MIDOSE-1310 file (N, C-alpha, C; in nm, 2 decimals, decimal comma, always signed):
residues 118
mrra	-0,71/+10,39/+11,04/-0,56/+10,35/+11,03/-0,51/+10,52/+10,96; -0,58/+10,56/+10,88/-0,52/+10,73/+10,83/-0,55/+10,81/+10,96; -0,65/+10,81/+11,04/-0,63/+10,90/+11,14/-0,52/+10,86/+11,26; -0,50/+10,75/+11,27/-0,38/+10,73/+11,36/-0,27/+10,77/+11,31
lerr	-0,23/+10,76/+11,17/-0,11/+10,80/+11,13/-0,11/+10,98/+11,13; -0,20/+11,03/+11,12/-0,25/+11,20/+11,11/-0,20/+11,20/+11,26; -0,26/+11,16/+11,36/-0,25/+11,21/+11,49/-0,09/+11,16/+11,54; -0,05/+11,08/+11,47/+0,12/+11,06/+11,49/+0,16/+11,17/+11,46
akaq	+0,16/+11,22/+11,34/+0,21/+11,29/+11,22/+0,20/+11,45/+11,36; +0,08/+11,49/+11,37/+0,09/+11,61/+11,45/+0,15/+11,59/+11,59; +0,15/+11,50/+11,64/+0,24/+11,48/+11,76/+0,37/+11,51/+11,74; +0,42/+11,42/+11,62/+0,56/+11,45/+11,61/+0,58/+11,59/+11,55
traa	+0,49/+11,67/+11,48/+0,53/+11,76/+11,46/+0,54/+11,89/+11,54; +0,38/+11,88/+11,68/+0,43/+11,91/+11,81/+0,58/+11,91/+11,86; +0,61/+11,80/+11,88/+0,76/+11,76/+11,96/+0,86/+11,84/+11,87; +0,85/+11,84/+11,76/+0,93/+11,90/+11,68/+0,94/+12,05/+11,71
lkaq	+0,84/+12,11/+11,70/+0,81/+12,25/+11,73/+0,87/+12,31/+11,90; +0,83/+12,21/+11,98/+0,87/+12,23/+12,08/+1,01/+12,21/+12,13; +1,10/+12,09/+12,05/+1,24/+12,13/+12,05/+1,31/+12,24/+11,99; +1,24/+12,26/+11,89/+1,33/+12,40/+11,82/+1,28/+12,51/+11,91
aaea	+1,16/+12,54/+11,95/+1,15/+12,62/+12,03/+1,25/+12,63/+12,19; +1,28/+12,53/+12,25/+1,36/+12,51/+12,34/+1,54/+12,52/+12,27; +1,53/+12,51/+12,18/+1,65/+12,49/+12,10/+1,71/+12,66/+12,09; +1,57/+12,75/+12,07/+1,56/+12,86/+12,04/+1,60/+12,92/+12,16
ktka	+1,55/+12,90/+12,28/+1,55/+12,95/+12,40/+1,68/+12,92/+12,47; +1,76/+12,81/+12,46/+1,89/+12,79/+12,47/+2,04/+12,86/+12,40; +1,97/+12,86/+12,28/+2,05/+12,96/+12,18/+2,08/+13,13/+12,25; +1,92/+13,18/+12,28/+1,92/+13,29/+12,35/+2,00/+13,32/+12,47
kive	+2,00/+13,22/+12,53/+2,06/+13,23/+12,68/+2,21/+13,21/+12,69; +2,26/+13,13/+12,58/+2,39/+13,13/+12,55/+2,47/+13,29/+12,50; +2,36/+13,32/+12,41/+2,40/+13,48/+12,38/+2,43/+13,56/+12,46; +2,30/+13,57/+12,54/+2,30/+13,66/+12,66/+2,42/+13,65/+12,79
leae	+2,43/+13,53/+12,78/+2,57/+13,50/+12,91/+2,71/+13,52/+12,84; +2,73/+13,49/+12,68/+2,82/+13,56/+12,65/+2,87/+13,69/+12,66; +2,75/+13,77/+12,60/+2,73/+13,93/+12,63/+2,78/+13,95/+12,78; +2,73/+13,91/+12,89/+2,73/+13,91/+13,01/+2,92/+13,89/+13,04
neal	+2,95/+13,80/+13,00/+3,12/+13,73/+13,01/+3,20/+13,84/+12,95; +3,13/+13,89/+12,85/+3,24/+13,99/+12,76/+3,26/+14,13/+12,88; +3,11/+14,16/+12,89/+3,10/+14,29/+13,02/+3,17/+14,25/+13,09; +3,16/+14,16/+13,17/+3,28/+14,14/+13,31/+3,41/+14,13/+13,26
rene	+3,43/+14,08/+13,13/+3,60/+14,07/+13,10/+3,63/+14,25/+13,11; +3,57/+14,30/+13,02/+3,58/+14,46/+13,04/+3,59/+14,53/+13,15; +3,51/+14,47/+13,24/+3,51/+14,55/+13,40/+3,61/+14,51/+13,45; +3,68/+14,39/+13,44/+3,81/+14,33/+13,48/+3,92/+14,38/+13,43
tklk	+3,90/+14,43/+13,29/+4,02/+14,51/+13,26/+4,05/+14,63/+13,29; +3,95/+14,70/+13,30/+3,94/+14,86/+13,40/+3,98/+14,83/+13,50; +3,95/+14,78/+13,60/+3,99/+14,76/+13,72/+4,13/+14,72/+13,71; +4,19/+14,63/+13,65/+4,31/+14,61/+13,65/+4,39/+14,72/+13,62
vkvr	+4,35/+14,81/+13,52/+4,42/+14,94/+13,47/+4,42/+15,04/+13,61; +4,32/+15,06/+13,64/+4,28/+15,15/+13,75/+4,36/+15,11/+13,88; +4,39/+14,97/+13,92/+4,47/+14,94/+14,04/+4,61/+14,95/+13,97; +4,67/+14,96/+13,87/+4,81/+14,98/+13,84/+4,80/+15,12/+13,82
dlga	+4,69/+15,19/+13,80/+4,71/+15,34/+13,80/+4,74/+15,36/+13,96; +4,63/+15,32/+14,06/+4,66/+15,33/+14,17/+4,80/+15,31/+14,23; +4,84/+15,19/+14,21/+4,97/+15,13/+14,28/+5,08/+15,26/+14,23; +5,08/+15,28/+14,12/+5,16/+15,39/+14,07/+5,15/+15,54/+14,12
tlks	+5,06/+15,57/+14,15/+5,02/+15,68/+14,24/+5,09/+15,66/+14,40; +5,05/+15,54/+14,45/+5,07/+15,48/+14,59/+5,25/+15,54/+14,59; +5,31/+15,46/+14,50/+5,47/+15,47/+14,50/+5,52/+15,59/+14,48; +5,44/+15,69/+14,39/+5,51/+15,84/+14,38/+5,47/+15,89/+14,51
iqrt	+5,35/+15,88/+14,58/+5,35/+15,94/+14,70/+5,45/+15,90/+14,80; +5,44/+15,76/+14,81/+5,58/+15,71/+14,88/+5,69/+15,74/+14,88; +5,75/+15,79/+14,74/+5,86/+15,84/+14,71/+5,88/+15,96/+14,72; +5,77/+16,04/+14,73/+5,75/+16,19/+14,76/+5,73/+16,23/+14,92
rgga	+5,68/+16,16/+14,99/+5,66/+16,17/+15,15/+5,81/+16,09/+15,20; +5,86/+15,99/+15,11/+5,98/+15,91/+15,22/+5,95/+15,84/+15,34; +6,02/+15,88/+15,40/+6,03/+15,79/+15,58/+5,93/+15,91/+15,65; +5,89/+16,01/+15,63/+5,84/+16,13/+15,72/+5,72/+16,04/+15,76
aiaa	+5,64/+16,01/+15,66/+5,53/+15,98/+15,70/+5,52/+15,85/+15,80; +5,58/+15,78/+15,83/+5,63/+15,69/+15,94/+5,64/+15,77/+16,07; +5,72/+15,84/+16,03/+5,78/+15,92/+16,17/+5,68/+15,99/+16,25; +5,58/+16,06/+16,13/+5,45/+16,12/+16,16/+5,34/+16,05/+16,22
apvv	+5,33/+15,95/+16,21/+5,21/+15,87/+16,24/+5,18/+15,83/+16,40; +5,09/+15,89/+16,43/+5,07/+15,87/+16,59/+5,09/+15,75/+16,66; +5,13/+15,76/+16,77/+5,16/+15,65/+16,85/+5,06/+15,60/+16,91; +5,02/+15,47/+16,93/+4,90/+15,40/+16,97/+4,93/+15,42/+17,12
grrv	+4,80/+15,50/+17,17/+4,80/+15,53/+17,35/+4,83/+15,64/+17,35; +4,88/+15,73/+17,28/+4,94/+15,85/+17,28/+4,80/+15,93/+17,27; +4,78/+16,03/+17,37/+4,66/+16,11/+17,39/+4,69/+16,23/+17,29; +4,54/+16,26/+17,23/+4,51/+16,36/+17,14/+4,48/+16,46/+17,18
vasp	+4,52/+16,58/+17,12/+4,51/+16,71/+17,20/+4,35/+16,75/+17,13; +4,27/+16,81/+17,24/+4,11/+16,81/+17,22/+4,11/+16,93/+17,10; +4,19/+17,02/+17,08/+4,17/+17,12/+16,99/+4,32/+17,13/+16,91; +4,32/+17,06/+16,78/+4,46/+17,09/+16,74/+4,48/+17,24/+16,71
prrs	+4,64/+17,28/+16,69/+4,63/+17,39/+16,63/+4,60/+17,39/+16,48; +4,59/+17,53/+16,45/+4,57/+17,56/+16,30/+4,64/+17,50/+16,20; +4,57/+17,46/+16,12/+4,65/+17,40/+16,00/+4,67/+17,46/+15,93; +4,78/+17,44/+15,86/+4,83/+17,52/+15,75/+4,78/+17,44/+15,62
fvda	+4,86/+17,50/+15,50/+4,81/+17,41/+15,37/+4,91/+17,28/+15,35; +5,01/+17,28/+15,40/+5,08/+17,17/+15,41/+5,02/+17,05/+15,49; +4,97/+17,07/+15,62/+4,92/+17,02/+15,72/+4,79/+16,96/+15,63; +4,73/+17,02/+15,57/+4,59/+17,00/+15,53/+4,65/+16,87/+15,41
gdem	+4,74/+16,94/+15,32/+4,78/+16,85/+15,23/+4,83/+16,71/+15,27; +4,89/+16,70/+15,35/+4,97/+16,56/+15,44/+4,83/+16,51/+15,49; +4,76/+16,55/+15,54/+4,61/+16,49/+15,59/+4,56/+16,41/+15,48; +4,60/+16,50/+15,34/+4,47/+16,46/+15,21/+4,60/+16,34/+15,18
ldei	+4,72/+16,34/+15,18/+4,79/+16,21/+15,15/+4,77/+16,11/+15,24; +4,77/+16,11/+15,35/+4,72/+16,04/+15,48/+4,61/+15,94/+15,42; +4,51/+16,04/+15,38/+4,35/+15,96/+15,33/+4,35/+15,89/+15,20; +4,46/+15,94/+15,14/+4,50/+15,85/+15,00/+4,56/+15,73/+15,05
darl	+4,65/+15,72/+15,13/+4,75/+15,61/+15,13/+4,64/+15,51/+15,22; +4,56/+15,58/+15,28/+4,49/+15,47/+15,38/+4,37/+15,43/+15,27; +4,31/+15,49/+15,14/+4,22/+15,37/+15,07/+4,31/+15,33/+14,97; +4,43/+15,38/+14,94/+4,54/+15,26/+14,85/+4,54/+15,15/+14,92
hslq	+4,59/+15,16/+15,05/+4,61/+15,02/+15,15/+4,47/+14,94/+15,13; +4,37/+14,99/+15,18/+4,21/+14,94/+15,21/+4,21/+14,88/+15,04; +4,26/+14,94/+14,94/+4,22/+14,88/+14,78/+4,32/+14,73/+14,77; +4,44/+14,78/+14,84/+4,53/+14,68/+14,79/+4,47/+14,56/+14,86
tfla	+4,45/+14,57/+15,01/+4,36/+14,48/+15,10/+4,29/+14,40/+15,04; +4,17/+14,49/+14,97/+4,07/+14,44/+14,90/+4,12/+14,32/+14,81; +4,18/+14,37/+14,69/+4,25/+14,30/+14,59/+4,34/+14,19/+14,63; +4,41/+14,17/+14,72/+4,47/+14,02/+14,76/+4,37/+13,95/+14,80
rakd	+4,26/+14,00/+14,85/+4,15/+13,89/+14,90/+4,08/+13,85/+14,77; +4,06/+13,93/+14,68/+4,01/+13,89/+14,53/+4,05/+13,79/+14,51; +4,19/+13,80/+14,49/+4,30/+13,71/+14,42/+4,27/+13,59/+14,53; +4,29/+13,59/+14,64/+4,30/+13,46/+14,71/+4,14/+13,37/+14,68
tk	+4,05/+13,43/+14,66/+3,92/+13,38/+14,63/+3,93/+13,31/+14,52; +3,97/+13,36/+14,41/+4,00/+13,28/+14,28/+4,07/+13,17/+14,28
């Protein structure tokens, strides 16, 4: 009778220790996931700030360039000269602005899709 009680007590002790270990693992996982969640929130905030800044930059560029950018855009199907004339600093600046416009448009498209998937 005594041995049976001792075995039962040991089994209950082992079960309690296993339950404590499982609870500790669960708590550790919760802490890890909360830290990851916080990091993702910070990253989201940084991205929102970056998007806002890029939007302001885009508006500034659009104000600076006005409608000239639309008028200067190449027509689809128009032949392109094999060797373009020498570029001036203004042309290089316009080309850079075109590249920035394209990147900002790409980013806006990406963000719109990201909002749609939420």
